GULUM-253456 format. One record per residue (C-alpha): z, x, y; residue in one letter. Coordinates in Angstrom, 2 decimals, always signed. Example, Ala and Ser with C-alpha at 12.3 -4.5 7.8 and 13.67 -1.06 7.14 Angstrom:
<marlos>
MARLO, zz, xx, yy, code
MARLO, +7.80, +12.30, -4.50, A $
MARLO, +7.14, +13.67, -1.06, S $
</marlos>
This chain:
<marlos>
MARLO, zz, xx, yy, code
MARLO, +0.14, +0.07, -0.36, X $
MARLO, -1.14, +1.19, +3.51, X $
MARLO, +1.17, +0.12, +6.17, X $
MARLO, -1.00, -0.50, +9.24, X $
MARLO, -0.03, +1.52, +12.12, X $
MARLO, -0.80, +3.62, +9.50, X $
MARLO, -4.32, +2.54, +8.49, X $
MARLO, -6.15, +4.55, +11.31, X $
MARLO, -4.40, +8.27, +10.28, X $
MARLO, -5.86, +6.45, +6.52, X $
MARLO, -9.12, +6.45, +7.63, X $
MARLO, -9.53, +9.05, +9.80, X $
MARLO, -8.72, +11.51, +6.92, X $
MARLO, -10.42, +10.27, +4.09, X $
MARLO, -13.87, +9.68, +6.19, X $
MARLO, -14.16, +13.67, +6.31, X $
MARLO, -14.26, +14.11, +2.53, X $
MARLO, -16.76, +16.61, +2.97, X $
MARLO, -14.82, +18.61, +5.47, X $
MARLO, -10.86, +17.79, +3.32, X $
MARLO, -9.04, +21.30, +3.95, X $
MARLO, -7.10, +22.39, +0.87, X $
MARLO, -3.80, +21.02, +1.88, X $
MARLO, -2.33, +18.14, +4.33, X $
MARLO, +1.09, +18.04, +5.64, X $
MARLO, +2.26, +14.44, +6.92, X $
MARLO, +5.53, +14.88, +9.09, X $
MARLO, +7.29, +12.70, +10.89, X $
MARLO, +10.47, +10.36, +10.88, X $
MARLO, +11.58, +9.25, +7.87, X $
MARLO, +11.18, +5.45, +7.71, X $
MARLO, +7.56, +5.33, +8.35, X $
MARLO, +5.44, +5.52, +5.41, X $
MARLO, +4.43, +8.63, +5.33, X $
MARLO, +4.67, +8.50, +1.03, X $
MARLO, +2.76, +5.64, +1.11, X $
MARLO, +0.08, +7.49, +3.27, X $
MARLO, -0.03, +10.43, +0.97, X $
MARLO, -0.47, +8.13, -2.20, X $
MARLO, -2.80, +6.06, -0.77, X $
MARLO, -5.35, +9.71, +0.23, X $
MARLO, -4.98, +10.63, -2.95, X $
MARLO, -6.41, +7.28, -4.31, X $
MARLO, -8.98, +7.48, -2.20, X $
MARLO, -9.68, +10.98, -3.17, X $
MARLO, -9.54, +10.82, -6.81, X $
MARLO, -11.08, +7.55, -6.60, X $
MARLO, -14.48, +7.11, -8.73, X $
MARLO, -16.51, +4.41, -7.00, X $
MARLO, -16.15, +5.09, -3.51, X $
MARLO, -17.96, +8.47, -1.44, X $
MARLO, -15.38, +8.19, +1.39, X $
MARLO, -12.83, +5.54, +2.20, X $
MARLO, -9.81, +3.66, +0.82, X $
MARLO, -9.85, +3.50, -3.15, X $
MARLO, -11.52, +0.59, -5.29, X $
MARLO, -8.47, +0.06, -7.37, X $
MARLO, -10.50, -1.75, -10.30, X $
MARLO, -12.11, +2.04, -11.74, X $
MARLO, -11.22, +3.95, -14.79, X $
MARLO, -9.26, +6.28, -12.10, X $
MARLO, -7.81, +4.19, -10.22, X $
MARLO, -6.21, +2.31, -13.31, X $
MARLO, -5.14, +5.39, -14.58, X $
MARLO, -3.43, +6.84, -11.01, X $
MARLO, -1.51, +2.95, -10.98, X $
MARLO, -0.13, +3.88, -14.57, X $
MARLO, +0.92, +6.81, -13.76, X $
MARLO, -1.47, +9.23, -15.94, X $
MARLO, -4.06, +10.08, -13.81, X $
MARLO, -5.12, +13.80, -15.11, X $
MARLO, -6.04, +15.49, -11.88, X $
MARLO, -2.89, +14.15, -9.96, X $
MARLO, +1.00, +15.63, -10.18, X $
MARLO, +3.45, +14.57, -8.12, X $
MARLO, +6.89, +16.41, -7.48, X $
MARLO, +10.16, +15.58, -5.70, X $
MARLO, +13.48, +16.29, -5.92, X $
MARLO, +14.94, +13.83, -9.41, X $
MARLO, +17.56, +12.04, -7.27, X $
MARLO, +15.68, +11.67, -4.36, X $
MARLO, +16.13, +8.48, -3.37, X $
MARLO, +17.17, +5.86, -0.10, X $
MARLO, +20.43, +7.55, +0.86, X $
MARLO, +22.49, +6.71, +4.09, X $
MARLO, +23.44, +9.99, +5.95, X $
MARLO, +20.63, +12.83, +5.34, X $
MARLO, +19.38, +14.56, +8.28, X $
MARLO, +20.51, +12.46, +11.24, X $
MARLO, +20.35, +8.55, +12.15, X $
MARLO, +16.77, +8.32, +12.02, X $
MARLO, +16.34, +9.75, +8.71, X $
MARLO, +19.14, +7.53, +7.18, X $
MARLO, +17.75, +6.09, +4.66, X $
MARLO, +14.79, +8.28, +3.24, X $
MARLO, +12.92, +5.25, +2.58, X $
MARLO, +9.07, +6.72, +2.37, X $
MARLO, +7.85, +3.37, -0.06, X $
MARLO, +5.75, +3.57, -3.27, X $
MARLO, +4.40, +0.98, -5.52, X $
MARLO, +5.13, +2.37, -8.55, X $
MARLO, +3.92, +5.35, -10.58, X $
MARLO, +0.87, +6.72, -9.98, X $
MARLO, +0.72, +9.78, -11.76, X $
MARLO, +2.88, +12.88, -13.91, X $
MARLO, +5.31, +13.64, -11.64, X $
MARLO, +7.11, +16.88, -12.18, X $
MARLO, +10.94, +16.63, -11.50, X $
MARLO, +14.14, +18.47, -11.53, X $
MARLO, +17.73, +18.04, -11.37, X $
MARLO, +19.22, +18.27, -7.82, X $
MARLO, +18.50, +18.01, -4.18, X $
MARLO, +15.88, +20.61, -4.46, X $
MARLO, +12.23, +21.75, -5.40, X $
MARLO, +13.04, +24.12, -7.49, X $
MARLO, +10.54, +27.28, -8.16, X $
MARLO, +9.54, +26.53, -11.96, X $
MARLO, +8.72, +23.34, -10.71, X $
MARLO, +6.27, +24.49, -8.01, X $
MARLO, +4.79, +27.17, -10.04, X $
MARLO, +3.82, +24.43, -13.12, X $
MARLO, +2.30, +22.48, -10.29, X $
MARLO, +0.48, +25.46, -9.24, X $
MARLO, -0.65, +26.58, -12.31, X $
MARLO, -2.31, +22.34, -13.32, X $
MARLO, -3.98, +23.27, -9.88, X $
MARLO, -5.43, +26.21, -11.73, X $
MARLO, -7.74, +24.34, -14.16, X $
MARLO, -10.86, +23.13, -14.74, X $
MARLO, -10.84, +19.14, -13.29, X $
MARLO, -11.03, +16.60, -16.52, X $
MARLO, -12.99, +14.63, -14.33, X $
MARLO, -15.57, +16.74, -13.12, X $
MARLO, -13.44, +15.70, -9.01, X $
MARLO, -10.95, +16.48, -7.34, X $
MARLO, -7.31, +17.60, -8.20, X $
MARLO, -4.86, +16.27, -5.96, X $
MARLO, -0.65, +17.37, -5.59, X $
MARLO, +1.78, +15.81, -3.66, X $
MARLO, +5.31, +17.12, -2.56, X $
MARLO, +7.93, +15.08, -1.23, X $
MARLO, +10.22, +16.14, +0.71, X $
MARLO, +8.66, +19.73, +0.99, X $
MARLO, +11.50, +20.51, +3.03, X $
MARLO, +13.44, +20.55, +0.12, X $
MARLO, +11.50, +23.42, -1.39, X $
MARLO, +13.97, +26.39, -2.14, X $
MARLO, +12.56, +29.45, -0.43, X $
MARLO, +11.64, +31.34, -3.80, X $
MARLO, +9.72, +27.63, -4.79, X $
MARLO, +8.02, +27.96, -1.12, X $
MARLO, +6.35, +31.00, -1.39, X $
MARLO, +5.39, +30.40, -4.75, X $
MARLO, +2.99, +27.64, -3.16, X $
MARLO, +2.03, +30.52, -0.45, X $
MARLO, -0.91, +32.23, -2.97, X $
MARLO, -2.28, +28.29, -3.88, X $
MARLO, -2.29, +27.74, +0.12, X $
MARLO, -3.82, +31.61, +1.12, X $
MARLO, -6.11, +31.05, -2.00, X $
MARLO, -6.66, +27.75, -3.30, X $
MARLO, -9.24, +27.19, -5.79, X $
MARLO, -12.18, +24.59, -4.75, X $
MARLO, -11.92, +20.70, -4.26, X $
MARLO, -7.92, +20.89, -4.75, X $
MARLO, -6.02, +19.27, -1.90, X $
MARLO, -2.81, +20.02, -1.70, X $
MARLO, -0.69, +16.86, +0.32, X $
MARLO, +3.30, +17.60, +1.67, X $
MARLO, +5.15, +15.34, +3.29, X $
MARLO, +7.46, +16.38, +5.09, X $
MARLO, +10.55, +15.00, +7.12, X $
MARLO, +11.53, +17.97, +9.42, X $
MARLO, +8.85, +19.96, +9.59, X $
MARLO, +11.24, +22.62, +11.40, X $
MARLO, +12.74, +23.48, +8.11, X $
MARLO, +9.39, +24.40, +5.87, X $
MARLO, +8.60, +28.05, +6.49, X $
MARLO, +6.49, +29.25, +9.00, X $
MARLO, +3.64, +31.10, +6.81, X $
MARLO, +3.36, +27.55, +4.81, X $
MARLO, +2.72, +25.35, +7.94, X $
MARLO, +0.32, +27.74, +9.73, X $
MARLO, -1.74, +27.11, +5.98, X $
MARLO, -2.07, +23.39, +6.09, X $
MARLO, -3.41, +20.84, +8.57, X $
MARLO, -0.49, +19.19, +10.35, X $
MARLO, -0.81, +15.68, +10.06, X $
MARLO, +1.65, +13.46, +12.63, X $
MARLO, +2.52, +10.13, +11.23, X $
MARLO, +4.44, +8.70, +13.93, X $
MARLO, +6.89, +5.76, +14.68, X $
MARLO, +4.70, +2.75, +14.95, X $
MARLO, +4.86, +0.89, +18.28, X $
MARLO, +7.96, -1.62, +18.39, X $
MARLO, +5.88, -4.90, +18.88, X $
MARLO, +4.01, -4.44, +15.77, X $
MARLO, +6.96, -3.29, +13.56, X $
MARLO, +8.64, -6.43, +14.48, X $
MARLO, +5.76, -8.46, +13.15, X $
MARLO, +5.94, -6.50, +10.04, X $
MARLO, +9.12, -6.56, +9.55, X $
MARLO, +9.31, -10.10, +10.30, X $
MARLO, +6.04, -10.62, +7.53, X $
MARLO, +8.66, -8.98, +4.85, X $
MARLO, +10.62, -11.83, +5.76, X $
MARLO, +13.74, -9.70, +7.17, X $
MARLO, +16.44, -11.21, +9.07, X $
MARLO, +17.51, -10.06, +12.54, X $
MARLO, +14.72, -7.91, +12.23, X $
MARLO, +15.08, -5.93, +15.95, X $
MARLO, +19.08, -5.26, +16.00, X $
MARLO, +18.09, -3.82, +12.10, X $
MARLO, +14.91, -1.78, +14.06, X $
MARLO, +17.44, -0.54, +16.77, X $
MARLO, +19.58, +0.72, +14.27, X $
MARLO, +17.06, +2.39, +12.25, X $
MARLO, +15.59, +4.13, +15.25, X $
MARLO, +12.60, +2.27, +15.53, X $
MARLO, +11.92, +2.98, +11.36, X $
MARLO, +10.41, +0.18, +9.82, X $
MARLO, +10.81, +1.45, +6.20, X $
MARLO, +14.52, +1.80, +6.82, X $
MARLO, +15.21, -1.03, +8.45, X $
MARLO, +13.76, -3.18, +5.91, X $
MARLO, +16.12, -0.88, +3.50, X $
MARLO, +19.31, -1.84, +5.66, X $
MARLO, +18.41, -5.89, +5.70, X $
MARLO, +20.72, -5.77, +2.25, X $
MARLO, +23.43, -8.82, +3.55, X $
MARLO, +26.28, -6.57, +1.64, X $
MARLO, +25.24, -3.50, +3.93, X $
MARLO, +25.40, -5.87, +7.03, X $
MARLO, +28.58, -7.11, +6.17, X $
MARLO, +30.43, -3.53, +5.83, X $
MARLO, +28.33, -2.61, +8.76, X $
MARLO, +29.81, -5.03, +11.34, X $
MARLO, +33.18, -4.35, +10.05, X $
MARLO, +33.24, -1.01, +10.65, X $
MARLO, +31.98, -1.75, +13.78, X $
MARLO, +34.35, -3.74, +14.54, X $
MARLO, +37.46, -0.82, +14.10, X $
MARLO, +35.54, +1.21, +15.79, X $
MARLO, +34.96, -1.24, +18.62, X $
MARLO, +39.44, -1.47, +18.11, X $
MARLO, +39.23, +1.35, +19.95, X $
MARLO, +42.77, +1.82, +21.10, X $
MARLO, +44.36, +0.13, +17.73, X $
MARLO, +42.05, +1.98, +15.10, X $
MARLO, +44.25, +2.30, +11.75, X $
MARLO, +42.65, +5.81, +11.21, X $
MARLO, +44.31, +5.76, +7.48, X $
MARLO, +43.20, +2.14, +6.23, X $
MARLO, +39.37, +3.31, +7.10, X $
MARLO, +39.14, +6.01, +5.40, X $
MARLO, +40.82, +4.99, +2.55, X $
MARLO, +38.35, +1.46, +3.00, X $
MARLO, +35.10, +3.76, +2.82, X $
MARLO, +36.15, +6.96, +1.31, X $
MARLO, +33.28, +5.62, -1.53, X $
MARLO, +30.93, +4.78, +1.28, X $
MARLO, +31.91, +7.97, +3.44, X $
MARLO, +27.92, +8.08, +3.94, X $
MARLO, +27.42, +4.88, +5.30, X $
MARLO, +30.69, +5.12, +7.24, X $
MARLO, +29.22, +8.71, +8.89, X $
MARLO, +25.79, +7.38, +9.75, X $
MARLO, +27.57, +3.83, +11.65, X $
MARLO, +29.91, +6.33, +13.22, X $
MARLO, +27.60, +8.99, +14.30, X $
MARLO, +25.40, +5.90, +15.79, X $
MARLO, +28.22, +4.44, +17.29, X $
MARLO, +28.73, +7.88, +19.14, X $
MARLO, +25.67, +8.92, +19.91, X $
MARLO, +25.67, +4.80, +21.90, X $
MARLO, +28.35, +5.95, +23.53, X $
MARLO, +26.96, +8.81, +25.08, X $
MARLO, +23.90, +7.47, +25.69, X $
MARLO, +25.63, +4.48, +27.86, X $
MARLO, +27.58, +7.03, +29.72, X $
MARLO, +24.24, +8.91, +30.34, X $
MARLO, +21.66, +6.28, +30.90, X $
MARLO, +23.24, +3.29, +30.47, X $
MARLO, +22.02, +1.89, +27.65, X $
MARLO, +22.94, +2.12, +23.70, X $
MARLO, +20.32, +3.27, +21.45, X $
MARLO, +21.39, +1.89, +18.18, X $
MARLO, +23.21, -1.10, +18.78, X $
MARLO, +22.15, -2.55, +21.60, X $
MARLO, +23.93, -6.44, +20.44, X $
MARLO, +27.21, -4.59, +21.02, X $
MARLO, +26.15, -2.84, +24.63, X $
MARLO, +29.51, -4.87, +25.94, X $
MARLO, +31.78, -3.01, +23.49, X $
MARLO, +30.19, +0.26, +24.41, X $
MARLO, +30.17, -0.07, +27.69, X $
MARLO, +33.80, -0.46, +27.95, X $
MARLO, +34.75, +2.29, +25.44, X $
MARLO, +31.94, +5.18, +26.94, X $
MARLO, +33.67, +4.50, +30.73, X $
MARLO, +36.93, +4.78, +29.10, X $
MARLO, +35.95, +7.54, +26.70, X $
MARLO, +35.71, +12.23, +28.00, X $
MARLO, +32.10, +12.60, +27.61, X $
MARLO, +32.98, +16.31, +26.40, X $
MARLO, +34.74, +15.55, +23.52, X $
MARLO, +32.35, +12.69, +22.48, X $
MARLO, +29.56, +15.22, +22.36, X $
MARLO, +31.83, +17.66, +20.40, X $
MARLO, +32.18, +14.58, +17.59, X $
MARLO, +28.48, +14.20, +17.71, X $
MARLO, +27.71, +18.13, +17.19, X $
MARLO, +30.69, +18.09, +14.58, X $
MARLO, +29.32, +14.65, +12.55, X $
MARLO, +25.68, +16.33, +13.33, X $
MARLO, +26.47, +19.61, +11.18, X $
MARLO, +28.35, +17.34, +8.33, X $
MARLO, +25.24, +16.52, +7.61, X $
MARLO, +23.88, +19.18, +5.17, X $
MARLO, +26.97, +18.71, +3.16, X $
MARLO, +27.87, +14.93, +3.33, X $
MARLO, +26.68, +14.23, +0.25, X $
MARLO, +28.90, +16.69, -1.96, X $
MARLO, +32.00, +16.10, +0.00, X $
MARLO, +35.11, +17.37, -1.90, X $
MARLO, +37.85, +15.11, -0.14, X $
MARLO, +35.76, +12.22, +1.42, X $
MARLO, +38.88, +10.05, +2.42, X $
MARLO, +39.98, +13.51, +4.77, X $
MARLO, +36.48, +13.69, +6.21, X $
MARLO, +36.24, +10.65, +7.41, X $
MARLO, +40.16, +10.45, +8.67, X $
MARLO, +39.73, +13.80, +10.14, X $
MARLO, +36.36, +12.27, +12.33, X $
MARLO, +37.99, +9.03, +13.11, X $
MARLO, +41.60, +11.20, +14.86, X $
MARLO, +38.74, +13.07, +17.01, X $
MARLO, +37.32, +9.32, +17.73, X $
MARLO, +40.66, +8.08, +18.92, X $
MARLO, +41.32, +11.54, +21.06, X $
MARLO, +38.24, +11.39, +22.93, X $
MARLO, +39.78, +8.30, +25.06, X $
MARLO, +43.14, +10.39, +25.34, X $
MARLO, +41.28, +13.39, +26.33, X $
MARLO, +39.86, +11.99, +29.71, X $
MARLO, +43.82, +11.37, +30.83, X $
</marlos>
């Protein structure tokens, strides 16, 4: 499935089939459909019924790809890469790129990294002759999860690519890729859609309260769709109610209640703090506009320096958030710093 805001990018890439580079780097924020775009490009390139443009969906190659056993396609990603709260920051929470089912053999490894042996398997595959006499395509997602050794193992193929081979790298954080990898790919920016277009798509998906969810997702529609779960919404509102009760927040009780949901709580606390900072600096919140009356009151009572310090601490926590040793104590310490941001101004 290609999302409407990515259709022009898809069409432009496939229109240049005769001048296709050996490597594409689809980069941009999470939740905008980069993975689905990459899969549709792979489908179009491997389809045996069209010379350019979208895949037919009915030929033998398309059927193989849909069933997950096309011999000339490989997909590589961390085994437990899934939609999660947290990640690289507010906009990356819910790394939801979507996919319409299996589309090829997927080389997977345990852990949150793409390891060197998995990359070597893919590069060896790319050196083989195509079973169908056409293209061979390999997809790496998210590319920034490659270890340094894995990225270096990929460089040889990027520097000396076999003919009719396409590597598609999908990245939410291109700055975390080795510069030598980036320089050997054609970068394709996949940005946030227009606000009205994203809202229209969410409403077609029958998402209730689409506008506040899209705001919370930082404008990323697929992330907003993942946020639409009613139980998650109830947890968010309860947590935000606690934060809004700025001077009477029971830190120990909240930390105890959310210790098994520390990633969600971390993301909501970070967004809330960023809204307070935004309220002070620009006069408007970004992530929770429906609570502007509360963030306005709290922002003007809080110390801006303390809020900025807490924001930096929360952002640093993103890299190890999913493997905390003491989730309750971490959340408790962040909440204490949050409550102290008001007294720091006095």
